[in-house]
N, C-alpha and C positions, 0 to 999 in steps of 0.2 A: 555406151548403149547397153552393155551387159549389166552395168551397175543399176540402170533404170529398170531393166527387165527382171533382173534377179533379186533386187532388194526393194526398190521403191514401189513397184506395182503390187507385189505380194503383200507389202505392208499396208497399202491403201485398201486392198481387197479384204484384208483381215479386220481392219477397223470398221468398214462399212458393210461387211457381209452379215447376213442374218444369223443370229445365234440360234443354236439348236435348243429346243425345249426338251427337258428331261421327260422320259416316257412315264415316270411314276407320278407326274403332276395331274394326269387325267385318267379317269376310269370310264369304261364304256358300260352302259347299262345293258344287262343281258336281255331285258325284256323289250325295250323300245330303241336301243342303240344310241341313245343320247350320250354325248361325251360330257362327263361331269368333273368339275375341278375338285381336286382331292380334299381341299379344306371345306368346300361346300358340302361334299358328300359326308365327310366325317362329322361335321356340325349337325347334319341331319340324321345321324346314327345309321349310316349306310342305307338310307332309303332314298330312292330316286326322286328328285324334285320335279321331274316331268311326268312320270307315270305312276308314282307311288310304289314301285316294285321294291320289295324288301330283300336286300342282298344279305349275304352271310355276314355275321359279326362275331367276334371272339368273345368268350365269357368275360375276360378282363375288361374289354372295352364296354361291354354291356353293364358290368357292375360299376364301372367308373361313372357311367351316366345314371345308374339307378340309385346308388347310395349318396347320402348327404355329403357334399363336398368331395365326392369320389373316393371316400375313405372306407376301407373295409379290412377285415383281418381274416387270413386264411385259417381254416380248420384242418388239423392233421388227419390224414386218412391212412389206416393200416395198409401196408404193402402185402399183396397176395404172393403166392409162390410163383416165381417167373417161369414161363413156358412149361406148365405142368404136364402137357401131353407130348413135348418134344416135337411140336408140329412144324411141318415144312411143306410149302407148296412151291411156287417159283422162287421164294425166298424163305429163309429161316424166320420164325416168329420174332426172335430177339432183334434181327436186322430190321424188320418192319417197324418194331417199336422204336428203335433208335432213329430211323428215318422220320417217323411221325413226331418224335420229340424234337428233332432238329428243325422240322418245318414249322411246328406250332410254338415251340419254346415252352411247352407245358409237359408235365410229368406223365399225365394220362388224359383220358377223354372227359373227365368231369372235374370241375373246380367247386369246392365247398368253402363258403365264407360266412362271416357274420358282420353286422353293422346296423346302421340306422337309415331308414327311408322316411322322410317327413317326420323326423324325430320319433319314429316307431322302430324299436329294436326287432330285428328279424334274423333268421338263418336262411341262407340262399344257396342253391346249387344249380350249376349250368353245365350242359354238355357241349363239347366242341366237335362239330361235325368234321372239321379238318383233320382230327385225330382218328384215323382209320374209320371214317364214317361215323364217328361218335358211338361206335359199337359198344354194346353192354357186355363187359367182361366182369371178372371177379373184383377188379378195382372199383368199377362203377357201383357194384353191389355194396362193397365196403363203404364207398363214399356216401351213398344214400342212408345207410345204417348210421354212419357217423353223424350225418346231418340231423337225422331224426333224434338220436340220443342227445345231441347238443341242444336241439330245440326243446326237448322235454326237460333237460337239466336247467335251462335258463328260462323256461316257460315262455318261449317265443314261437311265433308261427313259422312255418317252413314254406318258402317259395321256390319252386323248381322250374327251370327252363329246359325243356326237352328238345333234342335234335339228334336223331339217330337213325341208322338204317336197320337196326335190330340187334340181335345177339352177335357176339364175336365168334366167328367160326373156328378161329385158331384155339379156342378153349373148349370147344365141343359142348358136352353135356354140362360142364362146369359153368358155362355162361348161361345156359338155360335154367340152372338152379338159382340164378339171381332173381328170377321172376317171383318165386315164393318168398325168398329172403327179403326182397324189397317190399312185398305185400305185407309182411310181418312188421317191417319198419313203419309203414304208413299206419298200420293198426295201432302202433305205439302212440302215435300222435293223436289218433281219434280217441283212444282210451284216456289220454291226458287232457282231452277237451281243447286241443290246439288246432288252429286252422292249417290246412294243407292246400296250397294254391298252386296249380300247374299252369304254366304258360307254354303252349305247344307251338314250336317254331318249325320252319321248313328245313328238312322233312322230319316227321316223327312216324316211324313205321315199325313193323315186325314185333318182336317180343317186348319192346319198350312200350308200344301202344297197348299190348295185351297185359301189361302189369302196371307199374307205378304211374305211367303217364295219364291213365284214365281213371285213377282212384282218388282224385282230388275232391275237395269240397266245392271248389270253384274251378272251372276250366275256361281259360282264355287262350285265344289263338291269334297269331299275327295274320294279316290279310294274305289270302291265296296260299297259305301253308298246306303242304301235302300231309295228310294225316290218315293212317290206315294200318291194317294188319298185313294182308296179302296185297300184291300188286294188282292193278286194274286188269292187266292182260290175263293173269292167272284166274281172276274171278270170272272174266268173260268166257274163258275156256271151260271153266267148271260148270257154270250155270247155262252156258250156250245162249246168252242174251247180250245185247248191246247195252252198255252202261250209259246213264244219262250224262250230259255235259257237266263238267265241274265236279264229277263224282270224286269223293275223298278230299276235296278242297275245303278250306275252313268255312267259307260262306255256305256251302252245301250242307255241311255238318251242323252249322248253327241253325239253318232253316229246318233241319230234321231233328232238332232237340239233343244233339250230341255235345254241343258246346253251350256255354253261358254267354260268352262275349267274343267278338272279333274286334281287336283294338290295334290301332296303328302304333308302331314302335315308339314314335315320338310322343305319344300320349300314354304310354304304358306305365310310366312311373306314377303319374297322378292317379291312374286307375288302381294300381296296386296299393297305394297309400290309402285311398278311400275304402277299398274293400277290406284291407287288413285291419284298419282301425275300427271299422264297423263290426267285424267278426270278433275282435278282441274287446269290444265294449268300451272303446275309448271315444272321446269327443272328436268332432271333425278336426282335421289338421289346420294349424294356424299358418297362414301364408308368410307372415313376417316373424322372424326370430328375434326375441328380446331376452336378455339374461334374466335368469330366475332371481327373485329378490333375496332368497336365503343362501345363494351361492351354489345351489344344487344345479345339476344339468337338467335340461328340459325333460329328458326321458325319466329321470329319477322323480321329478316333481309330478309328472303324469302318473307314474306308478303308485305314488303315495295317494294321489287323488282318487285313483281307481279303487284302492282298498277302502 
């Protein structure tokens, strides 16, 4: 009897018992609560297939979907002085940096790369909101300057994806100084006659909105992205009036002339290819790739034709 109870029955139960499903296979939509299979969600670029809610996406994942064949090359960014103010709140600033680096796997809050989209060479930069709220510090300022200098050197347009809560408090006035620095970097592009396209993602607020995020030649936003300088509650307390519904959301800003487009993330690549090629004076993108007859790459052939 003990043999049946202690061995046979547990063995049968283990064979026919329901297997546990790993928790990381499903993601719950923050907006509508739908449970989404992880492959379905990643294939749709972290956009809910039920309500079209745009969830957070890392810069690397965004670039893999943006660039041709997911291939891009990182651009080196000069390192600023670490912890220049010896700032400490509940944690030391270096400890917060190490925690953010461990969580995101990235060095800092902005990634700068170069590559081709639709056979059009570009330079691109993207902020990572997971890294201390994508806050703008000295490194972000250096990153935008490096991106602008690289774009001017290669005669390429610059596309920037913003996502930030504002300036980085741990760097104090040094973070606010990045506002004029990045403005000068954008001016370099304009003097070189190169397009500067900004894609505003959720959220883009504070000093980022007050500087490089709103200085583009074309401003595109993802649906329902929060975009603004001061928070809605602060504005209501200042003007002592109730703000309209949807205030500081992408659709409201588009309606009031602050944006040029509101584009779904899944259609963003085609939109950027079309706009970039138009601003660079290139012919419309070819949907099918064929090898160039003289052995040159498609980008080289188009560059010669443009001249």
